[in-house]
C-alpha positions in Angstrom: 10.7 -5.9 -16.7 10.4 -3.6 -13.8 11.7 -4.9 -10.4 9.5 -4.8 -7.3 12.1 -2.5 -5.7 11.6 0.0 -8.5 7.8 -0.3 -8.1 8.1 0.4 -4.4 10.4 3.4 -5.0 7.9 4.7 -7.6 5.0 4.3 -5.2 6.9 6.1 -2.4 7.7 9.0 -4.8 4.4 9.2 -6.6 2.2 8.8 -3.5 4.6 10.7 -1.1 4.5 8.1 1.6 7.3 6.5 3.6 8.9 3.2 2.7 7.4 1.7 5.8 4.0 2.4 4.4 5.0 0.8 1.1 6.6 -2.3 2.8 3.6 -2.9 5.0 1.2 -2.6 2.0 3.4 -4.9 -0.1 3.5 -7.5 2.6 -0.3 -7.4 3.0 -0.6 -7.9 -0.8 1.6 -10.9 -0.7 0.5 -12.5 2.6 -3.1 -11.5 3.1 -4.5 -10.9 6.6 -2.0 -10.2 9.3 -2.0 -8.4 12.7 0.4 -5.6 13.5 2.8 -7.9 15.5 3.0 -10.4 12.6 3.8 -7.5 10.2 6.5 -6.1 12.5 8.0 -9.5 12.9 7.9 -10.3 9.2 9.4 -6.9 8.2 11.7 -6.7 11.2 10.6 -3.2 12.0 9.4 -1.6 15.2 5.7 -2.1 16.0 5.2 1.7 16.3 6.3 2.1 12.7 3.9 -0.6 11.7 1.1 1.0 13.5 1.8 4.4 11.9 2.0 2.7 8.5 -1.3 0.9 9.1 -2.9 4.1 10.2 -1.9 5.8 7.0 -3.1 2.9 4.9 -6.5 2.8 6.6 -6.8 6.6 6.3 -6.0 6.5 2.6 -8.3 3.6 1.8 -5.6 1.1 1.0 -6.5 -1.6 3.5 -9.2 -2.6 6.0 -9.0 -3.8 9.6 -11.2 -6.7 10.8 -10.8 -7.8 14.4 -7.2 -6.6 14.7 -6.1 -8.1 11.4 -5.3 -6.1 8.3 -6.0 -6.9 4.7 -4.8 -5.0 1.6 -7.5 -3.8 -0.8 -7.0 -4.7 -4.5 -4.2 -2.4 -5.8 -6.5 -1.1 -8.5 -8.5 0.5 -5.8 -5.9 1.0 -3.1 -3.3 2.8 -5.1 -6.0 5.0 -6.7 -7.4 5.7 -3.3 -4.0 6.7 -2.0 -3.4 8.9 -5.0 -6.8 10.6 -4.6 -6.2 11.2 -0.9 -2.8 12.8 -1.7 -4.4 15.1 -4.2 -7.0 16.2 -1.7 -4.4 16.8 1.0 -2.3 18.8 -1.5 -5.3 20.7 -2.7 -4.7 19.4 -6.3 -7.1 18.4 -8.9 -7.7 14.7 -8.9 -7.1 13.5 -12.5 -5.9 10.4 -14.2 -2.2 9.6 -13.6 -0.6 7.1 -15.9 2.2 6.3 -13.5 -0.3 5.5 -10.8 -2.3 3.3 -13.2 0.9 1.5 -14.2 1.9 0.8 -10.5 -1.7 -0.4 -9.8 -1.5 -2.8 -12.8 1.8 -4.3 -11.8 0.7 -4.8 -8.2 -2.7 -6.2 -9.2 -0.9 -9.2 -10.7 1.1 -9.8 -7.5 -2.2 -9.5 -5.5 -4.1 -11.9 -7.7 -1.2 -14.4 -7.8 -1.0 -14.4 -4.0 -4.7 -15.3 -3.8 -4.8 -18.3 -6.2 
């Protein structure tokens, strides 16, 4: 069984994003809608780092914002969107990536379990 820490490390490496971005996204998966202050308090990180992470997640299509609260998209879409945006920024061909698919599958279970 793969640990969540390993999944987070794999995401950071494969998607070339900071651990702050990963931690914020993972929190939104587990907790649902939160505002930036709630995220900062929960993760015990500076609000400016949270805002930067949220900006990246919004830009890459991994979360949405509604009235100052943020919600993670389903990992099947979010992780794929993040990968697609990375490819576009790196001027790479967007093609299927089994590691990305595996990460999305693992996180989809966490997402679904949190919403039951």
